[in-house]
C-alpha positions in Angstrom: 70.2 48.4 58.2 71.1 52.0 57.3 73.3 54.4 59.2 73.2 58.1 58.9 75.6 61.0 59.3 73.7 64.2 59.8 74.1 67.9 60.5 71.6 69.9 62.5 71.5 73.7 62.7 69.9 76.2 65.0 69.2 78.5 62.0 70.6 79.4 58.6 74.4 79.6 59.2 73.7 79.1 62.9 75.2 76.7 65.4 75.9 73.3 63.9 75.8 69.8 65.4 77.2 66.7 63.7 76.0 63.2 64.6 75.7 59.6 63.5 72.7 57.3 64.1 71.0 54.1 62.8 67.5 55.7 63.2 67.5 59.3 61.9 63.8 59.9 62.4 64.0 58.9 66.1 67.2 60.7 66.7 66.1 64.0 65.2 62.9 63.8 67.0 64.9 63.5 70.3 66.8 66.6 69.3 63.6 68.5 68.4 61.7 67.5 71.6 64.7 68.3 73.7 64.4 64.8 75.2 68.1 64.5 75.8 70.1 67.1 77.8 73.2 68.3 76.1 74.6 70.5 73.4 71.6 70.6 71.1 69.1 71.3 73.9 71.3 74.0 75.3 71.8 75.8 72.0 68.5 75.1 70.3 70.0 73.0 67.5 67.1 71.0 66.0 66.9 71.7 62.3 68.0 68.8 60.1 69.8 70.4 57.2 72.0 67.6 55.7 72.5 63.9 56.0 74.2 61.0 54.2 73.2 57.3 54.3 75.6 54.4 54.7 75.2 50.6 54.7 77.5 49.9 57.6 78.3 51.6 60.9 82.1 51.6 60.5 81.9 53.7 57.3 79.3 56.1 58.9 81.5 56.6 62.0 84.6 57.1 59.9 82.7 59.8 57.8 81.5 61.5 61.0 85.0 61.6 62.4 86.3 63.0 59.1 83.7 65.7 59.0 84.3 66.7 62.7 87.8 67.7 61.6 86.5 69.9 58.9 86.4 73.7 59.2 83.0 75.3 59.7 83.1 76.9 56.2 83.5 73.5 54.6 80.5 72.1 56.5 78.4 75.1 55.5 79.4 74.5 51.8 78.4 70.9 52.2 75.0 71.9 53.4 74.5 74.5 50.8 75.4 72.2 47.9 72.2 70.2 48.6 70.1 72.5 50.8 70.9 76.1 49.9 67.8 77.4 51.8 68.7 75.4 55.0 65.2 73.9 54.9 64.4 71.5 57.8 64.5 68.1 56.1 62.8 66.3 59.0 59.2 66.6 57.7 60.3 64.9 54.5 61.9 61.9 56.2 59.4 61.5 59.1 56.3 60.7 57.0 
């Protein structure tokens, strides 16, 4: 089973949300459909702009905790290294 650490954005350089899941397609769909009340629904954060894949939950959770301590500028740089246009990656992974 794979585990994912992911970043969502409301827009390019907009509000960011960092999460971890074992089913990225389902989880991002939940954010996009506003199925779960909370931060992403309140602030319209539903664009998948970055993710990493891990083989075990412990490593994924540790990476999420590490990234949560990062400054916003560092997270933006992380996104722009692989996705400079801040394209929504969800259509690529949901097919």
